[in-house]
C-alpha positions, 0 to 999 in steps of 0.5 A: 544769772544769765549768759550775759554775766559771763562778760563775753561781748563784742565790746571787750573782744580786744581785751579778751583776745590780747593774750589769746591762749590764756584768755581762751582757757579762762573763758572756757572755764568760766563757761563750764562753771556757768553751765554746771551751776545752771544745770543744777539750779534752773529748769531745763527750759531755762538752761536751753534758753541760756545755751541758745543765748550764748551760742546761737542768738543773733546768728539765727536772726534775719539781716543781723551783723551781730554774733554771740560774744562767745565767738569773739574769743575764738575768731582768731583761727580757733575753730577747734577750741570753739567746737571743744567748748560747745561740745563740753557744754552740751555734755555738762547738760546731757549728763545732768539731764540723763541722771535726772531722767529728763531725756526729752530735753536732750532732743531739744538741745540737739534740735537747736543746731538745725534751725533754718536761719543758721544756714549761711545767707548771701546778705550775712556779714563775713564775720557772721558767715564765719560763725555759721560755717563753724556751727555747720561744721560742728553739725556735720562732725562726728561730735554731733553724731555722737551727741545725737545718740543720747537723744535717739529715743526721741528722734523718730528719724534715727530709728530707721538706720540699722546701726542704731540698734547697736548704739550701746557699743558706739557709746562704749567707744565714746566712754573710753576715748580720752579725747572726749570731755569727762562729762561725755565719757561718763554720760556714754558709760551710763547710757550704754549700761542702761541700754544693755540692761534693758535688752537683758530684761526684755530678752528674759521676759520674751523667753518667759512669755514665748514659752508659756501658752497662757501668757501674751507675747505682746507686752514683751516683744522679742528684742532681737530681730531674729524672730523665732530663731532667737529662742532656738539659738538661746537654747543652743547656747545655754546647752553648754553647761555643767562640767563642760560649760564655757566657764568651767573650761575657762577656769581650767585654762587659766590654772593650767597656763600659769607660769608658761612662756608666751610661746606655750601660752599661744599654743594652748590658747589656740587649743582652748579657743577651738575646743569643740569647734567642728572640723569641717574643711571650711573651719580648718582653713581659717583656723590655720590662718588664725594659728599662723597669725597668732604664732607670728605675733610678738615672736621675739617675746616667745621665751618670756614668761606670761605676765598679766600684761602680756596675757591681756595684750595677747587676748586683745591681739586675738580680738583684733585679728577676729574683728578689726586688725588695723583699726580701720577695716574688718579683718580677713578672718572676720569677713571669712567667718561671717560670709561662710555662715560661722557667725555663732562660732566667731561669737563663741570664740570671742566669748571664750576670750572674755571668760579668761580675760574680763579686762579685754571686755572694753577692748572687744566692745570698742572693736565692735563699735569700729565694725559698726562704724565701718559698715553703717555707710552701707545699706542694710541689705548689704549688711545682712551677715554683719547684722546677723553676727551682731544679733548673735553677739548681743544675745550670747553676751546677754546670756553670759551676763554677770547678773543673769543665769539661764538654765535649760530644763528637759520637758520631754523624754528623749526619743530614739532619734540621735539628733538632739531635739531642742523643742523638748527643752525650756529655758529659764532665767533668774537674777543671780544673788551674790552673798557678801563675804 
């Protein structure tokens, strides 16, 4: 079976396009089924050959008026459907190869679109120019940039951009977008989890090696870019354990706010989030800004009792006000906090929201993705505050992961110095073991 067996050629263009919408759907389903079968039964090299034969062969030939038959289905002003078809075929292949750990071929798939011969030339026939324009638009689209994330491991040129260090959040954004093909959502979900697990493992190994005089740190390097500051940050975060841990306070808050009105809930939420936050003048200014914003939100519903849905919506609203409020640009609170050096405070507040509302986790991660997308167009030197926030966010949420437990052990006797000496403590990590009931 090969691309020609799909019966899409210029000879049957007239019959295919006579009932345009119906036939487009029929052809799309045939193509999807074709690649689902191919990717299961053929080698990656053969799959790449079939893909190239369907979408590219002919367009990459010199002085040719031939176009691949698939394009004839969409030539009646249906560029978007061609793009959708191309995109879903890519993810049918990518999803399968990711599962089978054949990642290196994904880069070859991505590279098929950057052939020099696919550029528009003066001597190309009008129909060929149209098809090449569509391919060029695809390569310049967000869809192609998203596809490249799945090949980033093998793409040396992509490693230089600072935003690539946080690709797990960009992938989460893809996984929750219902406009994306289901194969893309699934592949994005899997790869995001894989990247996060790798970071958690490398962080735990780095902590263990960096505190041991006999172990080499070369095998497990610091996965963050904070240098030696990372270990001190981890100790400061892990210190909040025991009775006054963030988890315990979160449990108390959930119990105490049951059967409250929205107005009561908002007041108590503000107290919970700012508990243990310092009372410096700079903190008080944005704290008041936050309180005002939250109190005005859904004011007409203030006397309604808090439901699970209202609980979730309120938590999501808080996340928006602290990250991207209008869905496009960073909120004024986010900018204020990171520029005034309160990145850790902001991250802890976001963590406390997730500890009381785990269902807000995806919402938070998509907002983080939107922040990255906003700032990625700026040079790294202009994004130092944002990058610092992202590094602290990564480390904090890795420490509070569901399957890892970190503990801080005092190795030296307390000195008479009232200041806490974190150098006298060591951090230990271990996998959590869950007992099945």
